[in-house]
Every structure is written in structure tokens, then in C-alpha cells.
N, C-alpha and C positions, 0 to 999 in steps of 0.2 A: 366496191364490188364484193370484197370479202365480208364486210359488215352486213350487206344485204342478204347474202346467202346464209350467213350464220344466223341472222335475225329470223329469216323465214323458217329455218329448221328448228330453232329454239321455240318459236311460237306454235309450230304445228307438228313437229316430229316426236318420235318416241325416244326413250333414254339412250338407246344404242346409237341412233343417228345423231342425236345432240352431242354425245361424247365424241364421235368421230369428227364432226365438223368443227367443234371447239378445239379439239386436239390439233387439227390442221391449222386453225387460226393461231393457236398458241405457238406452234412450231415456226410459223412464218413471221410472227411479230414479237418473238422472244426478246430481241435486242432493240425494239422500237421504243424510243422515248419522246419523239416529236411526232405529232399527228397532224394530218391535213384538216384544216378548218372546215372544208366543204363537207366532210363526213361526220361532223360533230353531232348532228341530230340522230344519225343512225347509231352512233356509239352510245348515246344516251339511252335510246330505245333498247339496244342490246344489253346494256347494264340492267335495265328494268326487267327485261325478259329473263336474264340469268337469275335474278333474285326470286322471280316467280317459280323458276325451276327448282331452286334450292329448298323451297319450303315443301316440295313433294317428296315422296318416298322413292328415292332413286338410288342406284348402286353407288358404292364408295368411289369407284373409278370415274363415274360421271360427275360426282361432286367435285373431285379433284380437277377435272377438266374445266368445269364451270368456274371454279375459284382461280385457276391459272389465268383464264381470260379476264376475269374481273380484276385480278392483280395488275395485268398489263394495261387495261383500260383506266384503272385508278391513277395511273401516272399523269393523266390529263385532268387538270384542276377544273376545267369548264364542264367536263362530263359529270363530275361529282355533285354539282349543285342540286339537280333535281332528285338524285338517287340517295343522297345522304339524309335519311330519315331515321327516326327512332326505331321503327319496325325493321328496317333493313339492317341497322346496327345490331339489333337483338338477334337477327338471323345469324350474323357472323359470330356473335358471342356464343350462341348455342353450338355452332359447328366447332368453335375453338375450345369447347368444354369449359367456358368461363361462367356458365350459368349454374351448373350443378355444384352444390356445396360439398356433397359427400361422394361424388362419383369418382371412382379410382380410374387410373389410366392403365387398363389391363388389355384392351383390344388393340393389338399392334396394327391391325388393318386400318384403324381410324387415325393413326399418327399422321399420315400424309394430309388428311383433311384438316387436322388441327394446325399443322404447320402452314398450309396454304391460307387458312383463315386468318392466322396471325399476321402473315405477310400482307394480306389485303387490308387488315386493320392498320398496320404500320403506314401503308401508303395513304389510306383514307384520312387517318388522323393527321398526318403530316401535311397533306394538301388541302384539307377542308377545315375552315374555322367552325362551321356548323358541327362537324364531327368532334372537334375539340370540346365544344360546349356540351354535346351529348355525352361525351366521355365522363364529364363531371356529374351529369345527371344520372348516368347509369352506374356510377361508382366503379369505373373500370379499373382504377388502380388497386382497389381492394380485391377485385376478382383476379387480377394478374398475380398478386401476392399469394392468393389462395392456390392458384395453379402451380406457382413455383414451389410451394410447400409440398405439393403432391409429388413433384418430380425432382426435388433437389438432390436426392441421394441415388438417383437412377442414371446409370451411365449411358444407356442405350437410347435416351431421348434428348440428346444434346440439342438437336434442332429446335425442339419445342422450347427448351429453356432459353436458347439463344434469341429467338424472336419474341418470346415473352419479355425478356430483359430489354430488348431493343424498343419495344412498345412502351415499357415502363420508363426507359430513358427519354423517349420523345415526350411522354406526358409530363414528366418532371421538368423537362426543358421548357415546355410551352406554358406550364402553369405553376407559378410559385406556390399556390395553395396546396398543390399535390405534394410538393417537397416537404412541407410541414406535416401533412397527413402521413406520408411515408415514414418520416422520421419518428414521430411520436405515436400516432394512432395505430399504424400498421406494423410497427417495429421493423422498419425496413433495414435499419443498420445491421442488426444481428442476422437477419434473414439473408441479405445480400452477401454478408461476410461468410456465412455458411455455404452459399453457392460457390464462392471463390475457393473455400477449403475443399469442397467436393471436386471442383475442376482441377485443382492442383494435387489432389490425393494426399493432403497433408497429414503427417503423423507427428503428434506433439511429443516432445521429449521433456518439456517443462511447461510452466504456465504460459510463457511467451516465446518458447523456442521450439522450432520444428526440425525434424531430421532432413538433411540435404544429401541427396545422392548425386554427386558430381558426375558419376559415370552412368547415370540412368538415362533412359531414352527421352527425347524431347517431347513436349506436349503434342498431342494430335491437332490437326487443323480445327476440328470441331471443339475440342477443349479450349484451344486458344481463342477462337471467336467468342465462345461463351464467356470466358474470363474477361475479355475486352469489353463486352457489353455490360457485364456486371460492374466493372471498374467505372465505366462511364455513368451508369445509373447511380452508383455510390457517390461519385463526384457531385452530382446534382443534389443528392440527399444531404451531403455534408458541407455544401458550399459556404454556409455561414457558421460553421462549427466554431471557428476561432473567436467568434463574437459571443456565442451563447454557451460556451463550454461550461459544464457543471462538474463538480468533483465526482458525482455519482456516475458520470459517463466515462471516467478515466479507464476503467477496466475494458470497456467495449472498444474504446479507441486504441488501447494498447494491443488488444487482440487483432484488430484490423491492421495496425502497423506491423505486427509480427507476420501476418499473412502477406502483407506487401513486401516485407523483407524476403520472405520465401519466393515471392513472385520475381524479385530482382535477381535471384540466384538460379533461376531455371531458364530454359530457352524454348522457343517455339519451333515450329517445323521449318521455318526459313529465317534468314537474317532479318528480312523486312518485318516479318510477323513478330520476331523477338523485340525489335526496336519499337514497334507499335505497342506491344504489351508493356514494355518498360516505360514508354512515354506516358501511357495512361496511369501507370503506377506512380510515376513522379507527380503527375497532376493531382492525384488523390492524396498523396503524402503531403502536399502543400496545404490541404484542408485539415490535416490532423494537428491538434494543439501541440505546440512545440515541446511542452513538458512530457508528452507521451512518445516522443521520437527516440527516447533513450533505448527502446527495445530494438532499434536498428543495429545496435552493437550488443554483444553479450560476452560474459566472461568465458574463458576457455574451460573445457572439462579437464579433469585430472590428467587424462591421457594426452590431451593436446598441450597442457602446460609442460608436461615432461618432454614432449617433442620439441617445444619451443626452447626450453632450456638447453637441450642438446644442440639445436641449431645455433643458438647464441654462442655456445662454447666453441662451435666450429668456425665462427667468424674470426678473422685476424684481429689482434688486440688494437691495431691502429684504426680500425673501422668503427670507432665508437659511435659516430652519428648514425651509421646504418644498423647498429645493433638493436635499436628499438623497433624497427619494422622488419619482419622476416616473412618469408613465404614457405610454408611447410604443408605438403599434401594438399595443394590448391587452396590453402587457407591464408588470407592476409591477416597477420597478427600485429598488434601494436599495444605495447604496455599491458600485456596480459589479456587483451580484448580482441574478439573476432571482428575484423573490419571489412569483411567481404562485401557487405551491402554498400558501405560507403565507397569502397573502391569501385564497385560497379557504377555507382552514381557519378563518380569522378570520370571514369572512362566514357560514360554516356554524355557527360558535359563536353568532353574533348571532341567526341565525334560530332556533336552538334556545332561546335565551333568550326571544325574542319569542313563542314558542309558549305559554309560561307554565305548562307542565305536564310531568310525567315528567322532571324535571330530573336525577334520579339516573341513569336509564338513558340519556337522550338527550344530556345536557349534560356530565356529569362526564368521559366518555371524551375528548372533544375538549379540554376544559379541562386535563385531566391531561397530554395529549399536548403542548399548547402550553407548559405549564409546564416540562416536562422538556426540550423543545427550547430554550426560552429559557435555562434553567439551564446547558445544555451547550454551546450555540452562540451566540457573541457577536453575529454579524450578525443572527440570527433575533431575539434579544432586543432589539437596538437598533431593528430594523424594527417589531416589535410595540409597543415603547415609543412610537415615533413615531406609530403608528396609534391606540393605546389611550389613552396618557397624553401627549398633545402638551403643549408649554409652556403654562402657565396664563396666561390673559389676563383673562377675566371670572370673578371669584370672588364675585359678588353672590348666587348661588344655592348651596344646599347641594350637596355632591358627589353625593348620591343623587337629586337632582331634575334631570330632563332626559331627553333621548332619545339621548344619545351612548353609545358602547360603555362608556366609563368610568362613566357614570351607572348603566347597567344592571348592571355588575359590582359597583359599590359597594352597590347595593340588595341584591344576592345575599349580601353579607357579613353581613347580619342575617337571612338566610333561616331558616325553622323547621327545615329539614333540615340536620343537623350536617355531613354529608358535603359537601353543596353549598356551604355557606357557608365551610367550611374550604378547599376547592379554589379557590373564587373569590378568597378572601383571599390564598392562597398564590401564585396567578398574579400578582396585582398586586404582592405583596411581591417576587417574583423580578424583575419588570419594573423595580422600584425598587432593584435590586441588593441586596436584603435590608437596606436602610438604613431605620431607623425614621423618621428625620426626613423622608426623601423620601416614604415611604408616607403619613405623616400629612398632608403637604402636599396630596396628591391625594384623601384619603379622610376626613380628620378623625379625631380621637382616638376618638370614640364608636363609629364604624363599625369601627375597627381593634382595639378593645380585646380582643375575643375571641382574635384571632390572637396579639396581643402577650402576653396572659396565658398562653396555651398554650406560648409559646416563652420565657417568662420575660424579656420585653423591655419591660415596662411602663415601666421607668425610662429607656428609650432604648437606643441601641447599634445593632448590626447582627447578622445571622445568621451561621451557621458557614461558608458558602461564600464563596470569594474571587472578586471581580470587579475589573475594571479601575477606575482612579480616575474619579470623577465629573467631568464637565465642567459649568460653570455654564450652565444652560438657563433660568434665571428671566428672564421678560420684564420690561420696565420697568413695565408695568401691575401685575404681581404684586409687584414690589419696593416700589412706592408704597403698595399696599394691605396689605402684610404686617403692619405694626404693628397694624392694626385687625381682623385675621382672628381669629375665635374658634377656638382650637385644638381645642375639643371638637366643634363642628359643622363646622368646615372651611370656613366662608364668612365674608364680610365683614359685620360688624355695625356699626351706628351706636354711637358711644361712649355707654356708660351713665353716668348721673350717679353719683358716689361718695357713698353714704349717709353716710360719715364726715364729709364736708365740712360738713354741716348740723348736726353734733353740737357741743355745748359740750365743754369739757375735762373737766367732771365726768361727762358722759354717756359720753365715750370711756373714761375710767378705769373707770366702772361696767361697761361692756360687756367691757372687757379682763379685769377680775377675774372676771367671770362665766364667760368662756371658759377662763381659767386653772383655775378650779374644775372645769369639765367635763373639761379635759385631765387633771387630777389623778385624777379618777375613772376615766378611761380607762386610766391607767397601771397601775391595779390589776388590769386584765385582760390583762396581759402585752403591751401595746403597746410596741414598742421605745422605750427612753428617748431614744435619739439622735434618733429621728423626732419625738418630742414636743418635745424641746428646740429642734430646728430649726424646728418649727412655731411655737413661742413666739417665737423670734427674728424670724421673718417677721411675726408678728402685731404685735409691738411696733414693728417698723420701719414697718409700715403706719400704725399709730396715731400714731406720732411725726410723720408728715407730714400 
């Protein structure tokens, strides 16, 4: 009934009446996402009628009402089939200011029309394969980049930037060809990075360092949404960067990584928005070549170095392990380097673990990022080792029991999801410089068996990557407890009585011969003879004592 009345007015009424009836329809169906199939034909005709109105010279307010209804109707895929034509797409491009190459955005009264047109295009491109093909034909990606250049430094048109970026994200998601076009032909990487710089109001203090105001206000909701859309679009543009990275691109990737470092150190208007912002930053950092991730940490300034020295002097002399990591003026410092961004990533990882669900989507990206950073950058690995695997003192509990980051990661090593447990084990293995004995000290053999079996290291040794030599970090408490630590469980156990001590010599001989017979049977099933002989020698050695 609503469609009938609206269609009648759209076909025969004047602009004022059309605006009123469409505004009523929009208010009533603003939250409608499922439509009755019985009114499908009427909705199709209403879409066609709205396009005919939009080509006329009508007031801006009437254009907005038409576009609002069109946006609602475009949620229905079936309605879009007959109305998605090249002519209708061009109408929306014109209203969104995507056709004019040199037209500036000076008329504020037109901004609502531009925003609603972009919203309509987002729905139509997402729901219609025909519209996706027409987007390629009309070179929509280039037009969107041109519009972004017009408004990248203008604060008061964030809504235009936001939906322009969302449409760019959709196009690059649906068409791999557009990703390549954005990356190389349209220079999308520096353009989108500049959009992020503008959203964060970054002030550079050095080539890859920005000023951070820890006491500054949070991002506004509009700036946060704009930044999130830019991060998502950048992810698509750089999704294959680790494969095709050229040395000439290093500077641009380092600039982007520096912007992402700034992103990790600021907050959004709410905790949920901050987490969403940081999550997209983590995803994008995973696309940055690992050699460019060194900009996530930076040397301290002269003033910060002096403050760190003062803080180190204030620590008691017996706290030697803690002296390397200090917190001064909200700055996490390690070995003369600012580790704030890495600390944020570590906290983000722990929050994702604590959620207890969606580990594959929510946790594995940040774990993979920290693993690769640790493998490639010594200072990052040493800082994370200090935070995640500090020197052992209390070994009375199993490694997987407790609430520390180490305990949580060890629990993940036996997770049911193969991908999750592999990356958790890999992260700890890298922090241990891929040394089996060091890993077992922190996790126990039982928790690490899966990783070691996959790498062929059950007998010990180390991985393929080279690391600097280990320094002795064992505490006196650990050294005293080490002889009584169960290597399988990784914790201190009371000495168990030896059952052989209570046997007579005849019983010992009987049990030994029984075991020898069992080993003889095993040898018939291709068990390596050198293994069996070694096992026999150990057995008789034990029995002789």
C-alpha cells in the first residue's frame, strides 16, 4: 500500500508532494531489511520512477528524499535487476560528484546529496553483479580516488570520505583487477595513507616518527569511521605486498607502518570502536613487509633517555631483570627503544585470548604479526620475551595453569583448532630463539610435543633460523628446583618412590626378562634395532642400581 501511494505521487505529483510522500516512506521503512515478495513489482516501478525524478531539476531536499528511499529499496537484490543500467549508474555518479574532474566541493548544501548517492552506490554495487561490471566499465575506482583527493584535507566532510572509502573497499574486495589498478595506476597506497594521516591529525617529528599526545582527546566517531574504512581499503590494496615487495616501495611501506603505529597509540570514542580500529590496524600490519616493521619501535629522544636513566637508577640493585623494561611518563621503554606500540599489540592479543571465542579470525592475525616481528627484529623479540616469558621463579604449578600471558599461550598449544595451536606454539618457539630446551623449560614436553613433532625436533636441537647466543637467565630458584622438575608436565613434583627399591633380586630379574621379551616382539615390527639396544642398556643400568 505504501509503495502504491508513493508510486502514484512520484509519477504524477510535483516536487513538494514527492518529497513529502518519500520522506514518510523513508521514516516508516528506515529499519526495513526484508521485504514482502508480493510487492516486488511495485518496488521495481518505484525505483524506476525515482530515477526519472532524479534527472529533473528539483530542489536539493527532494533529491535527498529520493535517494533515501532508493537506498532503502536497494537492500533488495531482486529489485535491482531491472534498474541497474548504465544510465541509472551515471545519474548516481553525477549526483555524487564523481563525474566532474575539476569541480570543487564548495556548496555545503550539496553534501547530503553526495553522501546519499554514495550510500546508494554502496548498496547497489554490493548487491548487484551487473553494477559491479558497470563499475569497471565506468572506471568508478578512478573517480572515487579523484573525489578523495578533493576532500582528503577537509575536516567537515568526513561523511563523504567515509562512504567514498567504503565503496572503494567494496570494489577492491569484489574485483582483484581493481586492487592492482589502485596500487599502481591510481597510486592508492600513498593516497589512502594520507587519508589516515588526515584522520589522525598526525604531526611528524622525524621521517617515520609522529608526535603522540597521551592526554589528548579521543578520535571523534566520524574520524574513527573514516579511519576504519581507509584501513580496510588499504588492506585490499596491499594484500599481496609480501609477495611483490620492491626495494623502491620501502619508504612508502615504512610511512604506512609509522601511521599504523600512531593508530595503535590513540583511542576512539568508545572501547569497542578502539578495538575495531586496532583490529583493522593489525590486519593491515600483517600485509607490510616484515623488513619495514622496524618503525614500530623507535629510539628515545635525549630527554626520554635521561628520564630512563633516572628511572633505572631508582630501581633496587637486586632487580636486575626488571631494569631493562621501565615505564616512564606512559612510555614503555626497553633497551633504549620506545616499545609502546608493541606493548599495545601484546595487550590486544591478551584481550583476544580472554574473549575465548573466534580465535582463528580474532587472534591468529596478531599472533602471526608478533611472531614475524620477533623473528626479524631482535629488540622486539627480547622485549616480548621479557613480557611473556620472564625468568622462572615459581615452578610449582603446571605451565598451563594460571592467569599470566605465558599460561594462556601454553593452554592454546593444545587447542582443538590446528591453526590456533600452531601459531601459539610458533610464537613461543620464536621467543625461545627456536631452541627446544628453552621452549620445554617454559611449556613442558607434553604441551610442546605437537610443534616438535611437526618440525622433526622431538629429539631436541633448534630450528632453522639463526639468533644471537643465549645468555643465562635462570634464576637461583629455578636452578635449585630443576633436578626435580617433571620434563613432561614442566612443573616441580615431589620425588616419587622407586618401585625397584622394594624388589628382590629375583623379582628384578623376572621383570627385566619380561621386558626383554616384549622388546624382542617389538623388533619384529621394524622398530629400529639401535633404539631397542639403547633402551635395553638403560633398563639394565637402572636394574643394576
